[in-house]
N, C-alpha and C positions, 0 to 999 in steps of 0.2 A: 915911218909909218904913222899916220895920224888917225888912230882909232882909239879914242879915249876910254871906251867901255870894254875893250878887249883885254881880258886877264890871261887867256890861255889860247895858245895856238897848238893844234894837234896834227901831227903828220901820221898818216896811216899808209902802210905798205899793203896794197891790194894784190891778192892772188886769186886767179879764177881760171877755170878751164875755158872760159870764153875769150881769154886773151890769146890771140893767135901768134903774136910776135912779142919779143921783149920790149920793143918800143911802146907797145900798148899798155905795159905795166907801169904806168906813171903813178906816183904817190897821190893821195888825196889829202887835202888840208881842210881843217875845220877850225872855226874860231868860237870862243865862248866868253861870256862875261863872268863865268864861274872861275874860282881860283883852281889852279892845276891840282892842288892837293885836296880839293873837296870831294874827289872820287878816285877810286882805284882805276888802274888801266882797263880792267874788265868792265867796270861800270861805265867808263867813257865809251867803250866800244858798244855796249848795250844801248846807251843813249843814241849814239850815231845810227846804229841799225834800226832802232825804233823810229827815229825821225824819218828816215828814208822809207821804211816799211809803211809808215802811216801816209806818206805822200803817195806811194804807189797804190795803196788801197783806196784812199779818199779821192784821188784825182786820176791818175794815169789809168788805172784799171777801168774805172767807169767811162772814161773818155774812149778808151780802146774797145772794150767789150760791148758797152751799151750805145755809145755814140759813134762807133766805127771810125775813129780818128785815123787808125793805121791804114784804112782802106782809101784814104784820100789819095788820088792819083795826080792831082794838079801839080804842075811844076812852077806855077806862078806864085812867087813869094807873097804877094798881096792877097791872093785868094786863100792861100794856106794860113796866113796870119788872121784874116778876117774870120775864117771858119773856126780857128782856134779860139778867138775872142767870143764868138757866139757860143761855142761849147762851154767856155768858162762862165759866161753869163747865165746859160741854162743851168749849170750846176749851182750858181749863186742863188737863182730864183727857186730852184728846187729846195735848197737848204732853208729858204724863207717861207716856203709853202706849208701851211699847217695841215692841210687836207691829205697830202700824199707824200710818202717817202720813196715811192717806186719810181725810178728814173724813167723807165720805159712808158709807163702810164702817163706820167707828167709830160714827156715829149709828145706822145700821141695827142694828149689833151690840148696842148699849146698849138700843135700843127693843125688840129681840127678847128680851132677857134683862133684865127689870125688876130682878131681884136684883143684876145687875152694877152698875147705877146706885147702888143702895143701899149695896153693898159699897164702891164708890169713895168715897162720901161718908164712910162710917163709918171707912175707913182713915185719914182725915185727922184724926180726933178721938181 
């Protein structure tokens, strides 16, 4: 393995009622640049849960609940990928916007003014 900054590899045995079969209960692996003894096992688990919880709140929930990502019915991988990238771009521009933090208002504003979307992209180049 050629990962020069990896100090710790953590193997977590996951258990959940969501797993229907034993073959679904695969372990999860995490890597860190922190030394293994820098935290207790409980602290490592708290850090892992916090990381994934933050991702769920910052990105996945906003994409699903506000941008309706789960309602995408296209089977075309290019369409799905393009829409995913557009949602990511929208979240990026929302984080850069100083006037609003409301994703629904921001989306409606950009949709109402197509020139605004073009201007946001062109300001980055």
